[in-house]
Backbone of each chain as ProteinMPNN parsed JSONL, in Angstrom:
{"seq_chain_A": "EAQVTQNPRYLITVTGKKLTVTCSQNMNHEYMSWYRQDPGLGLRQIYYSMNVEVTDKGDVPEGYKVSRKEKRNFPLILESPSPNQTSLYFCASSFFPVNEQFFGPGTRLTVL", "coords_chain_A": {"N_chain_A": [[0.845, -1.19, 0.0], [0.577, 2.18, -0.93], [2.04, 4.693, 0.938], [2.661, 7.213, 3.474], [4.488, 7.173, 6.35], [4.663, 8.071, 9.768], [6.421, 8.469, 12.808], [6.882, 9.146, 16.299], [3.237, 8.871, 16.754], [2.11, 10.33, 18.76], [3.537, 12.484, 21.154], [4.826, 13.51, 24.192], [6.933, 15.724, 25.701], [9.735, 17.328, 27.382], [10.977, 20.669, 27.781], [13.938, 21.296, 25.98], [14.821, 18.669, 25.636], [16.169, 16.683, 23.295], [14.643, 15.513, 20.287], [13.457, 13.27, 17.729], [11.401, 13.022, 14.923], [10.275, 10.586, 12.854], [9.936, 10.014, 9.303], [8.712, 8.26, 6.566], [8.426, 7.197, 3.185], [6.945, 5.151, 0.638], [6.73, 5.446, -2.08], [8.583, 6.189, -3.895], [9.041, 8.904, -4.165], [10.434, 12.047, -5.116], [10.293, 14.523, -3.819], [9.987, 15.766, -0.566], [8.489, 16.976, 2.455], [8.044, 18.89, 5.493], [5.441, 19.952, 7.608], [3.876, 22.13, 9.961], [0.878, 22.317, 11.827], [-1.298, 24.597, 13.103], [-3.957, 25.929, 15.127], [-5.875, 28.397, 13.531], [-3.699, 29.242, 12.09], [-3.15, 27.512, 10.071], [-1.58, 25.237, 7.71], [1.861, 25.262, 7.802], [4.92, 25.389, 6.16], [7.884, 23.771, 7.118], [10.481, 22.645, 6.489], [11.84, 21.487, 3.376], [12.662, 18.988, 0.884], [14.226, 18.446, -2.125], [15.493, 16.3, -3.164], [17.698, 13.496, -2.487], [20.072, 14.443, -0.108], [19.563, 17.113, -0.581], [18.259, 19.797, 0.852], [16.049, 22.386, 2.068], [15.071, 25.522, 3.558], [11.741, 26.116, 4.709], [8.881, 28.037, 5.409], [8.852, 28.402, 8.182], [11.4, 27.655, 9.641], [12.936, 27.896, 11.99], [14.481, 26.474, 14.817], [14.318, 23.868, 14.05], [15.684, 20.93, 12.439], [16.612, 19.009, 9.558], [17.253, 16.01, 7.661], [18.292, 14.264, 4.701], [19.209, 11.512, 3.882], [18.574, 9.193, 2.642], [16.36, 8.303, -0.043], [13.775, 7.598, 0.735], [13.397, 8.398, 3.376], [12.89, 11.042, 5.735], [13.692, 12.566, 8.282], [12.615, 14.67, 11.005], [14.155, 16.868, 13.172], [14.289, 18.065, 16.436], [16.342, 19.839, 18.221], [16.497, 21.219, 20.647], [13.787, 21.364, 22.043], [11.06, 23.675, 22.479], [8.277, 25.133, 24.305], [6.748, 26.582, 22.398], [6.867, 25.051, 20.174], [5.012, 23.142, 20.379], [2.642, 21.38, 18.669], [0.832, 20.109, 15.767], [2.276, 17.928, 13.59], [3.032, 17.294, 10.188], [4.279, 15.124, 7.742], [4.98, 15.118, 4.283], [4.871, 13.879, 0.908], [5.78, 13.849, -2.591], [5.994, 13.674, -6.239], [6.776, 16.05, -7.473], [7.113, 19.498, -6.349], [4.626, 20.829, -6.699], [2.811, 18.933, -7.255], [0.208, 16.498, -6.42], [0.095, 16.163, -2.981], [1.075, 13.709, -0.692], [0.168, 12.96, 2.445], [1.394, 12.133, 5.701], [0.054, 10.532, 8.708], [0.264, 12.291, 10.785], [1.857, 13.801, 13.65], [1.375, 14.418, 16.931], [2.706, 16.728, 18.954], [3.663, 17.661, 22.173], [5.247, 20.021, 24.103], [6.471, 20.488, 27.218]], "CA_chain_A": [[0.0, 0.0, 0.0], [1.323, 3.432, -0.999], [1.751, 5.458, 2.13], [3.665, 7.957, 4.228], [4.369, 6.817, 7.759], [5.329, 8.945, 10.725], [6.502, 7.978, 14.176], [5.662, 8.587, 16.88], [2.0, 9.595, 16.474], [1.906, 11.244, 19.878], [4.749, 12.615, 21.963], [4.888, 14.554, 25.213], [8.319, 15.82, 26.136], [10.033, 18.516, 28.177], [11.836, 21.655, 27.137], [15.357, 21.028, 25.881], [15.165, 17.262, 25.407], [16.236, 16.44, 21.85], [13.761, 14.467, 19.776], [13.386, 13.067, 16.279], [10.179, 12.452, 14.368], [10.658, 9.938, 11.605], [8.995, 10.025, 8.189], [9.145, 7.365, 5.509], [7.449, 7.0, 2.105], [7.266, 3.983, -0.203], [6.236, 5.753, -3.421], [9.726, 6.64, -4.704], [8.884, 10.336, -4.415], [11.633, 12.883, -5.002], [10.055, 15.691, -2.978], [9.409, 15.531, 0.755], [8.432, 18.209, 3.234], [7.458, 18.883, 6.825], [4.555, 21.049, 7.936], [3.209, 22.15, 11.248], [-0.489, 22.818, 11.702], [-1.738, 25.228, 14.343], [-5.267, 26.575, 14.988], [-5.857, 29.771, 13.056], [-2.509, 29.517, 11.264], [-3.132, 26.595, 8.947], [-0.378, 24.449, 7.461], [3.044, 26.063, 7.486], [6.011, 24.499, 5.778], [9.066, 23.923, 7.964], [11.608, 22.34, 5.616], [11.524, 20.596, 2.279], [13.8, 18.354, 0.251], [13.952, 18.146, -3.531], [16.077, 14.99, -3.473], [18.671, 13.063, -1.486], [21.118, 15.406, 0.256], [19.164, 18.472, -0.962], [17.196, 20.28, 1.73], [15.973, 23.845, 2.096], [14.14, 26.05, 4.548], [10.419, 26.542, 4.332], [8.444, 29.323, 5.951], [9.071, 28.486, 9.632], [12.431, 26.65, 9.922], [13.709, 28.13, 13.218], [14.334, 25.479, 15.868], [14.192, 22.542, 13.45], [16.673, 20.445, 11.49], [16.193, 17.844, 8.794], [18.3, 15.385, 6.846], [17.743, 13.382, 3.66], [20.314, 10.617, 3.503], [17.985, 8.197, 1.752], [15.221, 8.878, -0.738], [12.505, 7.305, 1.36], [13.303, 8.885, 4.753], [13.097, 12.48, 5.91], [13.408, 12.828, 9.697], [12.576, 16.037, 11.55], [14.898, 16.88, 14.428], [14.187, 19.234, 17.306], [17.516, 19.655, 19.083], [16.176, 21.753, 21.965], [12.378, 21.765, 21.895], [10.488, 24.685, 23.373], [6.807, 25.039, 24.314], [6.118, 27.125, 21.188], [6.897, 24.025, 19.135], [3.844, 22.284, 20.561], [1.897, 21.506, 17.425], [0.561, 18.902, 14.989], [3.258, 17.917, 12.514], [2.765, 16.405, 9.069], [5.235, 14.886, 6.682], [4.299, 14.929, 3.003], [5.767, 13.553, -0.208], [5.204, 13.923, -3.938], [7.034, 13.644, -7.264], [7.222, 17.425, -7.662], [6.564, 20.354, -5.276], [3.247, 21.291, -6.906], [1.931, 17.79, -7.514], [-0.553, 15.995, -5.285], [0.875, 15.849, -1.783], [0.626, 12.571, 0.114], [0.493, 13.31, 3.825], [1.38, 11.133, 6.757], [-1.086, 10.642, 9.624], [0.464, 13.376, 11.751], [2.468, 13.588, 14.972], [0.97, 15.483, 17.856], [3.811, 16.966, 19.879], [3.468, 18.601, 23.278], [6.49, 20.326, 24.807], [6.118, 21.092, 28.51]], "C_chain_A": [[0.883, 1.244, 0.0], [0.999, 4.276, 0.225], [2.961, 6.229, 2.63], [3.442, 7.612, 5.702], [5.188, 7.791, 8.606], [5.345, 8.257, 12.078], [7.316, 8.923, 15.04], [4.424, 9.369, 16.446], [1.714, 10.632, 17.544], [3.186, 11.286, 20.693], [4.582, 13.781, 22.916], [6.309, 14.564, 25.736], [8.5, 17.106, 26.946], [10.987, 19.424, 27.422], [13.288, 21.214, 27.158], [15.753, 19.594, 25.605], [15.05, 16.935, 23.914], [15.305, 15.314, 21.423], [13.808, 14.428, 18.254], [12.039, 12.465, 15.929], [10.545, 11.857, 13.008], [9.542, 10.03, 10.57], [9.555, 9.121, 7.101], [8.038, 7.22, 4.472], [7.92, 5.874, 1.203], [6.826, 4.192, -1.647], [7.341, 6.259, -4.355], [9.627, 8.131, -5.065], [10.2, 11.072, -4.219], [11.474, 13.923, -3.891], [9.409, 15.284, -1.658], [9.434, 16.828, 1.545], [7.801, 17.957, 4.593], [6.63, 20.142, 7.0], [4.2, 20.973, 9.412], [1.849, 22.802, 11.062], [-0.955, 23.327, 13.052], [-3.068, 25.924, 14.117], [-5.13, 28.033, 14.555], [-4.688, 30.121, 12.153], [-2.392, 28.58, 10.073], [-1.86, 25.765, 8.884], [0.769, 25.378, 7.097], [4.226, 25.137, 7.237], [7.262, 24.809, 6.595], [10.343, 23.777, 7.127], [11.095, 21.481, 4.472], [12.81, 20.048, 1.673], [13.43, 17.973, -1.175], [14.498, 16.763, -3.923], [17.062, 14.634, -2.364], [19.767, 14.107, -1.341], [20.8, 16.842, -0.163], [17.989, 18.892, -0.083], [17.194, 21.804, 1.735], [14.903, 24.276, 3.086], [12.792, 26.38, 3.924], [10.11, 27.885, 4.969], [8.748, 29.5, 7.439], [10.136, 27.494, 10.082], [13.12, 26.761, 11.284], [13.407, 27.062, 14.262], [14.231, 24.054, 15.353], [15.404, 22.229, 12.58], [16.087, 19.258, 10.754], [17.431, 17.237, 8.143], [17.624, 14.498, 5.821], [18.902, 12.533, 3.126], [19.851, 9.511, 2.562], [16.737, 8.801, 1.131], [13.938, 8.715, 0.05], [12.321, 7.953, 2.735], [13.63, 10.367, 4.872], [12.772, 12.832, 7.37], [13.446, 14.31, 10.047], [13.187, 16.007, 12.942], [14.651, 18.192, 15.163], [15.285, 19.08, 18.349], [17.263, 20.158, 20.507], [14.74, 22.273, 21.935], [11.952, 22.808, 22.923], [8.973, 24.609, 23.287], [6.143, 25.593, 23.058], [6.221, 26.186, 19.991], [5.836, 22.946, 19.361], [2.927, 22.482, 19.374], [1.565, 20.119, 16.875], [1.454, 18.952, 13.755], [2.884, 16.882, 11.451], [3.972, 16.337, 8.152], [4.448, 14.66, 5.395], [5.323, 14.587, 1.934], [5.012, 13.646, -1.523], [6.333, 13.802, -4.943], [7.621, 15.036, -7.49], [6.551, 18.301, -6.62], [5.1, 20.731, -5.454], [2.31, 20.164, -7.313], [1.111, 17.46, -6.277], [0.395, 15.626, -4.148], [0.241, 14.663, -1.048], [1.104, 12.83, 1.539], [0.528, 12.07, 4.716], [0.224, 11.396, 7.7], [-0.926, 11.725, 10.678], [1.117, 12.902, 13.038], [2.065, 14.751, 15.857], [2.019, 15.597, 18.939], [3.414, 17.999, 20.923], [4.799, 18.776, 23.991], [6.139, 21.085, 26.086], [7.236, 21.973, 29.043]], "O_chain_A": [[1.808, 1.366, 0.803], [-0.167, 4.543, 0.516], [4.105, 5.95, 2.27], [2.335, 7.748, 6.223], [6.252, 8.259, 8.203], [4.403, 7.555, 12.446], [8.33, 9.454, 14.588], [4.553, 10.427, 15.829], [1.143, 11.686, 17.264], [3.84, 10.263, 20.901], [4.243, 14.893, 22.51], [6.83, 13.535, 26.165], [7.555, 17.863, 27.165], [11.712, 18.982, 26.53], [13.815, 20.811, 28.195], [16.93, 19.327, 25.36], [13.953, 16.918, 23.355], [15.19, 14.294, 22.103], [14.149, 15.408, 17.592], [11.59, 11.511, 16.565], [11.059, 12.55, 12.13], [8.363, 10.115, 10.911], [10.734, 9.207, 6.758], [6.86, 7.132, 4.819], [9.118, 5.661, 1.019], [6.575, 3.223, -2.364], [7.064, 6.702, -5.47], [10.073, 8.555, -6.131], [10.973, 10.78, -3.306], [12.403, 14.171, -3.123], [8.416, 14.556, -1.634], [10.298, 17.679, 1.331], [7.121, 16.955, 4.812], [7.033, 21.238, 6.61], [4.219, 19.905, 10.025], [1.685, 23.714, 10.252], [-1.0, 22.578, 14.027], [-3.302, 26.46, 13.034], [-4.366, 28.799, 15.142], [-4.683, 31.177, 11.52], [-1.609, 28.838, 9.158], [-1.154, 25.611, 9.881], [0.649, 26.19, 6.18], [4.488, 24.218, 8.014], [7.647, 25.969, 6.743], [11.171, 24.686, 7.075], [10.054, 20.833, 4.581], [13.9, 20.568, 1.912], [12.448, 17.268, -1.406], [14.032, 16.144, -4.88], [17.233, 15.395, -1.412], [20.317, 14.592, -2.329], [21.677, 17.704, -0.107], [16.869, 18.409, -0.25], [18.209, 22.436, 1.442], [13.977, 23.533, 3.409], [12.702, 26.85, 2.79], [10.972, 28.76, 5.055], [8.889, 30.63, 7.908], [9.823, 26.57, 10.834], [13.812, 25.832, 11.699], [12.248, 26.774, 14.561], [14.072, 23.123, 16.143], [16.062, 23.127, 12.055], [15.186, 18.583, 11.252], [18.496, 17.852, 8.082], [16.507, 14.028, 6.042], [19.478, 12.81, 2.074], [20.637, 8.967, 1.787], [16.124, 9.702, 1.704], [13.091, 9.609, 0.037], [11.191, 8.048, 3.214], [14.526, 10.878, 4.2], [11.688, 13.342, 7.654], [14.202, 15.09, 9.466], [12.781, 15.212, 13.79], [14.785, 19.277, 14.598], [15.16, 18.268, 19.265], [17.767, 19.575, 21.467], [14.51, 23.477, 21.816], [12.415, 22.819, 24.064], [8.433, 24.085, 22.314], [5.07, 25.121, 22.682], [5.715, 26.497, 18.912], [5.772, 21.962, 18.624], [2.484, 23.596, 19.095], [1.962, 19.099, 17.438], [1.396, 19.901, 12.973], [2.481, 15.761, 11.761], [4.598, 17.348, 7.832], [3.366, 14.073, 5.422], [6.493, 14.956, 2.038], [3.787, 13.538, -1.571], [7.504, 13.822, -4.563], [8.829, 15.179, -7.679], [5.531, 17.909, -6.053], [4.395, 20.933, -4.465], [1.157, 20.403, -7.672], [1.291, 18.063, -5.219], [1.358, 14.882, -4.331], [-0.968, 14.629, -0.819], [2.306, 12.909, 1.797], [-0.206, 11.104, 4.507], [-0.511, 12.369, 7.527], [-1.879, 12.043, 11.389], [0.951, 11.756, 13.456], [2.372, 15.909, 15.574], [2.203, 14.684, 19.744], [2.899, 19.068, 20.598], [5.409, 17.802, 24.432], [5.582, 22.182, 26.039], [7.103, 22.556, 30.119]]}, "seq_chain_B": "TQLLEQSPQFLSIQEGENLTVYCNSSSVFSSLQWYRQEPGEGPVLLVTVVTGGEVKKLKRLTFQFGDARKDSSLHITAAQPGDTGLYLCAGAGTQGGSEKLVFGKGTKLTVNP", "coords_chain_B": {"N_chain_B": [[4.458, 37.708, -1.895], [2.453, 34.882, -2.316], [-0.891, 34.445, -1.368], [-3.622, 32.556, -0.058], [-6.947, 32.952, 0.672], [-9.389, 31.521, 2.643], [-12.886, 31.044, 2.979], [-16.081, 30.387, 4.509], [-14.388, 30.452, 7.735], [-15.291, 28.685, 9.625], [-18.017, 26.377, 9.517], [-21.161, 25.253, 10.271], [-23.65, 22.995, 9.715], [-26.886, 21.475, 8.997], [-27.614, 18.084, 8.235], [-28.295, 17.365, 4.855], [-28.461, 19.945, 3.917], [-27.243, 22.435, 1.566], [-24.017, 23.775, 0.668], [-21.402, 26.22, 0.189], [-17.974, 26.753, -0.104], [-15.184, 28.989, -0.159], [-12.224, 29.998, -1.916], [-9.86, 32.31, -2.23], [-7.717, 34.628, -3.967], [-5.298, 37.192, -4.747], [-3.477, 36.554, -6.508], [-2.364, 34.763, -9.432], [-2.757, 31.354, -10.119], [-1.27, 28.352, -11.365], [-2.531, 25.964, -11.108], [-5.001, 24.444, -8.968], [-5.555, 22.825, -5.952], [-7.788, 20.806, -4.002], [-8.148, 19.641, -0.743], [-9.252, 17.279, 1.734], [-9.343, 17.0, 5.201], [-9.705, 14.761, 7.709], [-10.587, 14.362, 11.171], [-7.749, 13.562, 13.138], [-6.238, 12.619, 11.069], [-4.125, 12.936, 8.103], [-4.252, 15.471, 5.473], [-6.094, 14.698, 2.484], [-6.044, 14.455, -0.995], [-8.707, 15.773, -2.933], [-9.381, 16.833, -5.455], [-7.903, 18.25, -8.422], [-7.836, 21.288, -10.118], [-7.245, 22.816, -13.219], [-7.596, 24.407, -15.507], [-8.721, 27.693, -16.313], [-12.021, 28.529, -15.396], [-12.796, 25.931, -15.275], [-14.848, 23.183, -14.305], [-15.323, 20.636, -12.007], [-16.761, 17.564, -11.011], [-17.401, 15.56, -8.2], [-19.123, 13.167, -7.202], [-21.306, 14.369, -4.897], [-19.961, 16.705, -4.686], [-18.905, 19.743, -6.085], [-16.478, 21.38, -7.869], [-15.013, 24.463, -8.74], [-12.918, 26.399, -10.803], [-11.835, 29.682, -10.983], [-12.274, 31.963, -13.756], [-10.068, 33.618, -14.16], [-8.154, 32.255, -12.847], [-7.625, 32.834, -10.175], [-9.188, 32.226, -8.071], [-11.324, 29.856, -6.379], [-14.035, 27.571, -5.861], [-15.909, 25.389, -3.743], [-18.651, 23.396, -3.82], [-21.07, 21.733, -1.983], [-23.618, 19.454, -2.244], [-26.574, 18.545, -0.588], [-25.47, 17.86, 2.065], [-23.752, 15.453, 4.112], [-23.172, 13.754, 7.267], [-20.722, 12.433, 6.983], [-19.258, 14.175, 5.446], [-18.051, 15.902, 7.097], [-15.234, 17.722, 8.151], [-11.973, 19.227, 7.643], [-11.515, 21.468, 5.083], [-9.189, 22.153, 2.693], [-7.646, 24.426, 0.47], [-5.158, 24.593, -2.076], [-2.785, 26.324, -3.859], [-0.89, 26.224, -6.863], [2.017, 27.838, -7.504], [4.606, 30.269, -8.292], [7.392, 31.093, -6.427], [10.077, 33.086, -5.61], [11.421, 32.125, -7.809], [11.041, 29.427, -7.738], [8.88, 26.591, -8.04], [5.979, 26.27, -6.07], [3.707, 25.113, -3.579], [0.957, 26.68, -2.213], [-0.872, 26.849, 0.694], [-4.234, 27.418, 1.795], [-5.858, 28.478, 4.898], [-7.953, 26.919, 5.557], [-11.354, 25.588, 5.773], [-13.429, 24.687, 8.294], [-15.725, 22.237, 8.414], [-18.745, 21.171, 9.795], [-21.147, 18.738, 9.786], [-24.211, 18.174, 10.975], [-26.177, 15.456, 12.189]], "CA_chain_B": [[4.073, 36.396, -1.357], [1.112, 34.473, -2.722], [-1.734, 34.044, -0.255], [-4.96, 32.052, -0.36], [-7.887, 33.202, 1.763], [-10.542, 30.637, 2.582], [-14.039, 31.486, 3.76], [-15.866, 30.858, 5.874], [-13.393, 29.704, 8.504], [-16.055, 27.611, 10.252], [-19.353, 26.228, 8.982], [-21.886, 24.157, 10.914], [-24.936, 22.905, 9.031], [-27.641, 20.248, 9.212], [-27.616, 17.093, 7.155], [-29.237, 17.652, 3.78], [-28.301, 21.319, 3.426], [-26.187, 22.704, 0.586], [-23.067, 24.772, 1.146], [-20.289, 26.576, -0.693], [-16.804, 27.358, 0.538], [-14.468, 29.778, -1.149], [-10.767, 30.078, -1.835], [-9.617, 33.513, -3.031], [-6.371, 35.193, -3.954], [-5.03, 38.245, -5.724], [-2.44, 35.995, -7.377], [-2.766, 33.744, -10.399], [-2.163, 30.043, -9.883], [-1.308, 27.476, -12.539], [-3.521, 24.942, -10.788], [-5.458, 24.552, -7.597], [-5.938, 21.538, -5.381], [-8.635, 20.791, -2.805], [-7.914, 18.514, 0.148], [-10.095, 17.147, 2.927], [-8.629, 16.435, 6.335], [-10.595, 14.274, 8.744], [-9.934, 14.42, 12.49], [-6.762, 12.529, 13.43], [-5.592, 12.137, 9.854], [-3.542, 13.952, 7.245], [-5.097, 15.867, 4.335], [-6.153, 13.806, 1.335], [-6.459, 15.2, -2.183], [-10.008, 15.5, -3.537], [-9.403, 17.166, -6.88], [-7.039, 19.308, -8.937], [-8.376, 22.002, -11.271], [-6.084, 23.346, -13.938], [-7.966, 25.384, -16.534], [-9.64, 28.744, -15.891], [-13.407, 28.221, -15.717], [-13.023, 24.478, -15.193], [-15.747, 22.645, -13.289], [-15.183, 19.196, -11.814], [-17.721, 17.015, -10.061], [-17.028, 14.341, -7.513], [-20.381, 12.804, -6.533], [-22.084, 15.543, -4.484], [-19.054, 17.845, -4.573], [-18.616, 20.423, -7.344], [-15.338, 22.281, -7.739], [-14.888, 25.385, -9.86], [-11.738, 27.246, -10.858], [-12.23, 30.933, -11.583], [-11.793, 32.217, -15.125], [-8.744, 34.25, -14.087], [-7.306, 31.328, -12.07], [-7.242, 33.442, -8.91], [-10.103, 31.805, -7.028], [-11.983, 28.573, -6.585], [-15.114, 27.292, -4.909], [-16.33, 23.999, -3.541], [-20.057, 23.336, -3.466], [-21.53, 20.398, -1.576], [-25.071, 19.305, -2.301], [-27.153, 17.575, 0.362], [-24.347, 17.451, 2.905], [-23.927, 14.322, 5.007], [-22.204, 13.778, 8.372], [-19.429, 11.971, 6.492], [-18.558, 15.284, 4.807], [-17.404, 16.667, 8.162], [-13.779, 17.741, 8.076], [-11.327, 20.496, 7.297], [-11.299, 21.546, 3.636], [-8.039, 23.006, 2.395], [-7.276, 24.63, -0.918], [-3.72, 24.797, -2.25], [-2.513, 26.833, -5.195], [0.458, 26.007, -7.401], [2.534, 29.091, -8.046], [6.056, 30.427, -8.318], [7.917, 32.05, -5.45], [11.536, 33.092, -5.609], [11.919, 31.342, -8.933], [10.771, 27.996, -7.562], [7.471, 26.212, -7.954], [5.638, 26.056, -4.666], [2.29, 24.959, -3.273], [0.548, 27.58, -1.13], [-2.102, 26.36, 1.309], [-5.11, 28.263, 2.583], [-5.945, 28.045, 6.289], [-8.976, 25.9, 5.668], [-12.72, 25.766, 6.256], [-13.82, 23.544, 9.119], [-17.137, 21.947, 8.183], [-19.416, 20.188, 10.646], [-22.49, 18.409, 9.314], [-24.926, 17.549, 12.089], [-27.235, 14.532, 11.743]], "C_chain_B": [[2.633, 36.077, -1.775], [0.343, 33.974, -1.502], [-3.068, 33.53, -0.776], [-5.839, 32.257, 0.866], [-9.083, 32.28, 1.598], [-11.655, 31.179, 3.463], [-15.223, 30.559, 3.514], [-14.811, 30.011, 6.577], [-14.061, 28.488, 9.154], [-17.454, 27.585, 9.637], [-20.001, 25.013, 9.641], [-23.29, 24.119, 10.328], [-25.611, 21.586, 9.388], [-27.529, 19.355, 7.983], [-28.675, 17.456, 6.116], [-29.114, 19.049, 3.201], [-27.203, 21.38, 2.364], [-25.25, 23.769, 1.15], [-22.018, 25.04, 0.078], [-19.179, 27.183, 0.147], [-15.924, 27.951, -0.553], [-12.973, 29.83, -0.846], [-10.357, 31.202, -2.779], [-8.195, 34.02, -2.894], [-6.302, 36.36, -4.926], [-3.988, 37.765, -6.742], [-3.044, 34.964, -8.324], [-2.036, 32.445, -10.086], [-2.273, 29.19, -11.138], [-2.286, 26.322, -12.34], [-3.919, 25.102, -9.332], [-5.958, 23.189, -7.138], [-6.868, 21.76, -4.189], [-8.356, 19.493, -2.043], [-8.991, 18.483, 1.224], [-9.272, 16.452, 4.002], [-9.649, 16.042, 7.395], [-9.846, 14.264, 10.073], [-8.971, 13.253, 12.695], [-6.037, 11.991, 12.219], [-4.942, 13.288, 9.087], [-4.484, 14.323, 6.109], [-4.992, 14.867, 3.182], [-6.702, 14.592, 0.149], [-7.846, 14.768, -2.656], [-9.952, 15.702, -5.05], [-8.339, 18.212, -7.179], [-7.744, 19.957, -10.125], [-7.248, 22.8, -11.903], [-6.448, 24.503, -14.868], [-8.929, 26.42, -15.971], [-11.06, 28.418, -16.328], [-13.762, 26.751, -15.576], [-13.966, 24.138, -14.042], [-15.537, 21.14, -13.221], [-16.18, 18.745, -10.762], [-17.204, 15.708, -9.507], [-18.226, 13.983, -6.648], [-21.147, 14.068, -6.163], [-21.224, 16.81, -4.36], [-18.78, 18.413, -5.956], [-17.54, 21.466, -7.1], [-15.281, 23.174, -8.971], [-13.624, 26.216, -9.708], [-12.143, 28.529, -11.567], [-11.601, 31.157, -12.946], [-10.372, 32.768, -15.123], [-7.742, 33.406, -13.301], [-6.775, 31.973, -10.794], [-8.115, 32.932, -7.754], [-10.754, 30.484, -7.391], [-13.095, 28.422, -5.556], [-15.388, 25.8, -4.879], [-17.769, 24.032, -3.066], [-20.42, 21.903, -3.12], [-23.05, 20.405, -1.553], [-25.511, 18.236, -1.305], [-26.071, 16.99, 1.273], [-24.734, 16.309, 3.85], [-22.899, 14.389, 6.128], [-20.802, 13.317, 7.948], [-18.63, 13.037, 5.768], [-17.823, 16.151, 5.831], [-15.893, 16.58, 8.031], [-13.274, 19.14, 7.781], [-11.022, 20.467, 5.797], [-10.226, 22.592, 3.359], [-7.898, 23.19, 0.895], [-5.77, 24.922, -0.974], [-3.459, 25.201, -3.685], [-1.071, 26.589, -5.605], [0.925, 27.293, -8.044], [4.039, 29.104, -8.022], [6.46, 31.479, -7.302], [9.426, 31.959, -5.457], [12.122, 32.241, -6.714], [11.654, 29.851, -8.836], [9.267, 27.739, -7.524], [7.15, 25.822, -6.522], [4.124, 25.916, -4.539], [1.975, 25.835, -2.07], [-0.793, 27.097, -0.608], [-2.908, 27.499, 1.931], [-5.206, 27.7, 3.99], [-7.081, 27.064, 6.525], [-10.33, 26.379, 6.113], [-13.085, 24.504, 7.024], [-15.327, 23.356, 9.03], [-17.625, 20.884, 9.158], [-20.824, 19.99, 10.109], [-23.17, 17.607, 10.411], [-26.052, 16.652, 11.587], [-28.621, 15.059, 12.089]], "O_chain_B": [[1.724, 36.892, -1.61], [0.855, 33.185, -0.708], [-3.578, 33.999, -1.793], [-5.516, 31.794, 1.959], [-9.717, 32.256, 0.543], [-11.408, 31.704, 4.548], [-15.354, 30.002, 2.424], [-14.396, 28.972, 6.064], [-13.476, 27.407, 9.225], [-18.007, 28.625, 9.281], [-19.477, 23.901, 9.584], [-24.036, 25.093, 10.428], [-25.006, 20.701, 9.992], [-27.372, 19.824, 6.855], [-29.804, 17.808, 6.458], [-29.611, 19.311, 2.106], [-26.351, 20.495, 2.277], [-25.642, 24.564, 2.003], [-21.775, 24.22, -0.807], [-19.427, 28.029, 1.007], [-15.913, 27.494, -1.696], [-12.533, 29.723, 0.299], [-10.49, 31.068, -3.996], [-7.555, 33.865, -1.854], [-7.142, 36.497, -5.815], [-3.662, 38.466, -7.7], [-4.091, 34.377, -8.05], [-0.834, 32.447, -9.82], [-3.248, 29.29, -11.883], [-2.806, 25.771, -13.31], [-3.261, 25.803, -8.564], [-6.688, 22.501, -7.851], [-6.759, 22.752, -3.468], [-8.332, 18.405, -2.618], [-9.566, 19.511, 1.582], [-8.598, 15.454, 3.747], [-10.371, 16.892, 7.916], [-8.619, 14.17, 10.1], [-9.325, 12.098, 12.458], [-5.297, 11.012, 12.322], [-5.178, 14.459, 9.383], [-5.415, 13.575, 5.809], [-3.939, 14.276, 2.943], [-7.698, 15.305, 0.272], [-8.136, 13.577, -2.769], [-10.412, 14.86, -5.822], [-7.926, 18.964, -6.297], [-8.199, 19.263, -11.034], [-6.41, 23.381, -11.213], [-5.69, 25.464, -14.997], [-9.851, 26.073, -15.233], [-11.293, 28.073, -17.487], [-14.922, 26.375, -15.745], [-13.894, 24.721, -12.96], [-15.567, 20.452, -14.241], [-16.419, 19.428, -9.766], [-16.654, 14.87, -10.222], [-18.338, 14.433, -5.508], [-21.6, 14.78, -7.059], [-21.724, 17.865, -3.969], [-18.463, 17.675, -6.888], [-17.677, 22.327, -6.231], [-15.474, 22.715, -10.096], [-13.303, 26.681, -8.614], [-12.735, 28.475, -12.645], [-10.539, 30.616, -13.255], [-9.567, 32.423, -15.987], [-6.597, 33.819, -13.116], [-5.648, 31.714, -10.373], [-7.807, 33.183, -6.589], [-10.739, 30.053, -8.544], [-13.085, 29.073, -4.512], [-15.139, 25.067, -5.836], [-18.076, 24.625, -2.031], [-20.117, 20.974, -3.87], [-23.676, 21.256, -0.921], [-24.903, 17.171, -1.199], [-25.798, 15.789, 1.251], [-25.869, 16.214, 4.316], [-21.854, 15.018, 5.962], [-19.806, 13.775, 8.509], [-17.446, 12.839, 5.497], [-17.056, 17.039, 5.457], [-15.338, 15.5, 7.826], [-14.042, 20.098, 7.683], [-10.354, 19.556, 5.307], [-10.349, 23.755, 3.742], [-8.014, 22.231, 0.132], [-5.195, 25.44, -0.016], [-3.863, 24.507, -4.619], [-0.149, 26.728, -4.801], [0.323, 27.784, -8.999], [4.679, 28.084, -7.765], [5.951, 32.6, -7.305], [9.99, 30.872, -5.325], [13.214, 31.693, -6.562], [12.0, 29.094, -9.743], [8.491, 28.563, -7.04], [7.927, 25.143, -5.851], [3.364, 26.523, -5.293], [2.638, 25.749, -1.036], [-1.745, 26.95, -1.374], [-2.346, 28.424, 2.516], [-4.717, 26.605, 4.268], [-7.157, 26.446, 7.586], [-10.461, 27.429, 6.743], [-13.056, 23.399, 6.483], [-16.104, 24.187, 9.499], [-17.0, 19.837, 9.323], [-21.598, 20.94, 9.988], [-22.752, 16.495, 10.733], [-26.795, 17.026, 10.68], [-29.622, 14.408, 11.787]]}, "name": "protein", "num_of_chains": 2, "seq": "EAQVTQNPRYLITVTGKKLTVTCSQNMNHEYMSWYRQDPGLGLRQIYYSMNVEVTDKGDVPEGYKVSRKEKRNFPLILESPSPNQTSLYFCASSFFPVNEQFFGPGTRLTVLTQLLEQSPQFLSIQEGENLTVYCNSSSVFSSLQWYRQEPGEGPVLLVTVVTGGEVKKLKRLTFQFGDARKDSSLHITAAQPGDTGLYLCAGAGTQGGSEKLVFGKGTKLTVNP"}
């Protein structure tokens, strides 16, 4: 089944404790991206990747890191999480940036 | 910066009613996508409209792309509780020389039985 998987689905952590949210797709997509979704603010892009080893900042990259060592995986790293990073996070993939986006199920992160 | 404004932000209706949600911009988009996001899940593509004036139907859902490719609407006939969700529009445009998808903030629809 074609899908984007994210783990974990839910995470409660404390300020400053490094965490990684994994994202994997099995559709051989070139383009992958991370979004955060907040009430009243909609989906905002954090980082995106056009291909392996090619990543770039989206609209709200501060406090986040990403890597793309393999085509199928695109982890999101929060090195020192803060409460303002409490949000619902989505990973998405597609063949091109403006094609249909396939979203993962989301990761709900709470930073205390 | 290209922006997409969706209205209304919230909509609560009774089963069987008709409704229209709007997606507007001052910018021209090469195409426009509509997604539905159900609680606890990621957005899922419903339709892509490409040509100005284009109308696409998906069962009880009718999507229209404005003639100038700056706006779009989604009309639902005889809404059902299963239509409940967040409806997002996304426009394909160019920013900083790169192709980019711009998302609206969404319309949260609740259909009450």
